[in-house]
C-alpha positions in Angstrom: -0.2 -0.1 -0.1 2.6 2.5 0.9 4.8 2.1 -2.3 1.6 2.0 -4.1 0.5 5.4 -2.7 3.5 6.9 -3.1 3.5 9.7 -6.1 5.6 12.4 -7.4 4.7 15.9 -5.9 5.9 19.0 -7.9 4.2 21.4 -5.5 5.0 21.6 -1.9 3.4 23.6 0.9 5.1 25.8 3.2 4.4 23.6 6.3 7.7 22.8 8.0 8.6 19.1 8.3 10.5 17.8 11.5 14.1 17.2 10.5 14.1 13.9 13.0 11.4 12.5 10.5 13.6 12.9 7.7 17.0 11.5 9.8 14.6 8.3 10.9 13.8 7.9 7.1 17.7 8.1 6.2 18.2 5.7 8.9 16.0 3.2 7.5 17.4 3.7 3.7 20.8 3.0 5.5 19.5 -0.8 6.1 19.9 -1.5 2.3 21.9 -4.2 1.1 25.6 -3.2 0.0 28.1 -5.9 0.6 28.8 -4.1 3.9 30.0 -1.0 1.8 27.4 1.4 2.1 28.7 3.6 -0.5 26.1 6.4 -0.1 25.7 9.6 1.6 22.7 11.3 2.1 23.0 15.3 2.4 20.1 17.1 4.0 19.7 20.7 2.9 17.2 23.1 5.0 19.0 26.2 4.5 17.1 28.7 2.3 20.0 30.4 0.7 21.7 27.2 0.0 18.3 25.8 -1.5 18.3 28.9 -3.7 21.7 28.1 -4.9 20.7 24.7 -5.6 18.2 26.0 -7.7 20.1 28.5 -9.6 22.9 25.9 -10.4 20.0 23.6 -11.5 18.2 26.0 -13.6 21.2 27.8 -15.1 21.8 24.5 -17.3 18.4 24.9 -18.9 16.6 28.5 -19.8 13.3 26.9 -19.8 13.5 25.2 -16.4 11.6 26.4 -13.5 12.4 24.4 -10.4 10.2 26.0 -7.8 9.8 22.9 -5.7 13.7 23.3 -4.7 12.9 26.2 -2.9 9.3 25.4 -1.6 10.3 21.9 -0.1 11.4 22.3 3.4 13.9 20.0 2.9 16.3 18.8 -0.4 17.8 15.3 0.2 21.0 15.1 -2.3 22.4 11.5 -2.8 25.7 10.9 -3.3 27.6 7.4 -4.2 31.2 6.9 -3.6 33.1 5.7 -6.6 35.3 2.8 -6.1 35.7 0.8 -9.1 37.5 -2.7 -8.9 36.2 -3.3 -5.2 33.4 -5.0 -3.6 31.5 -1.6 -4.0 31.4 -2.3 -7.7 28.0 -2.1 -7.5 27.9 1.0 -5.6 25.2 2.7 -7.6 22.9 0.0 -7.9 23.2 -0.3 -4.0 22.7 3.3 -3.6 19.5 3.1 -5.9 18.1 0.2 -3.6 18.5 2.7 -0.4 17.1 5.3 -2.4 14.0 3.1 -3.0 14.0 2.5 0.7 14.2 6.2 1.6 11.3 7.0 -0.8 8.9 4.0 1.0 10.1 5.5 4.1 9.2 9.0 3.5 5.8 8.1 2.2 5.2 5.8 5.5 6.0 9.0 7.4 3.3 10.9 5.7 5.6 13.1 3.5 5.8 13.9 -0.4 8.7 13.6 -2.7 9.9 14.3 -6.4 13.0 12.0 -7.4 15.3 13.8 -9.6 18.2 13.5 -11.2 19.9 17.0 -11.7 22.4 18.2 -14.2 25.4 20.2 -12.9 26.0 17.5 -10.3 29.6 18.6 -10.0 29.0 22.0 -9.0 26.2 20.9 -6.7 29.0 18.3 -4.8 31.3 21.3 -4.7 28.7 23.6 -3.2 28.0 20.9 -0.5 31.7 20.3 0.2 31.7 16.7 -1.1 34.8 15.3 -2.2 35.5 14.7 -6.0 35.0 10.8 -5.1 31.4 11.1 -4.6 28.9 11.4 -7.4 25.3 13.1 -7.0 22.9 10.3 -8.1 19.6 11.7 -6.9 18.0 15.2 -5.5 15.0 14.6 -3.8 12.6 17.3 -2.3 10.8 16.4 0.7 7.6 18.0 2.3 4.1 17.9 2.5 2.0 18.5 -0.9 0.3 21.9 -1.3 -3.5 22.3 -0.7 -3.9 23.0 -4.5 -1.4 20.5 -5.8 -2.6 18.3 -8.5 -1.2 15.2 -9.1 -2.5 13.3 -12.2 -4.2 10.2 -12.1 -1.5 7.3 -13.1 -2.5 3.8 -14.7 0.0 1.2 -13.4 0.6 -1.9 -15.1 -1.2 -4.9 -13.9 0.8 -7.5 -12.3 0.2 -10.2 -15.2 2.6 -7.3 -17.4 5.4 -7.0 -15.2 5.7 -10.4 -13.7 6.8 -13.5 -15.5 6.4 -17.0 -13.9 
């Protein structure tokens, strides 16, 4: 039910979200399988000025981009993966993606809304947040409550018969 009801939200309310809720959700994400490597770093940005800088960096890549959700959402979670090819973390991006899926379900279970984005200008964002060059930004997820006037289109999901092979 939690995964079924999760939907991407592009319009967030200004209602505050307790950072402790986000931390608990990240703790759940950290239980993801990773061959013991845990190659992820979750950066939570709540500061309005830094969120504005992130928005400016992302919007600068495309002139038609309006990413208002980056400053409207109370928190942004940027998920970085440590690159270390040739070790037991060869599957670092896969493990980090699984952790991100767990995070999305945990956020939904906590009553929060989110939007999964894969931003451009990842290097600039990493530098802004002081991340080492050995980390790559995989996802940027605005988190908060949907605005009252947020419209989420009805989405038809494929039935199990179309996605499951027995």
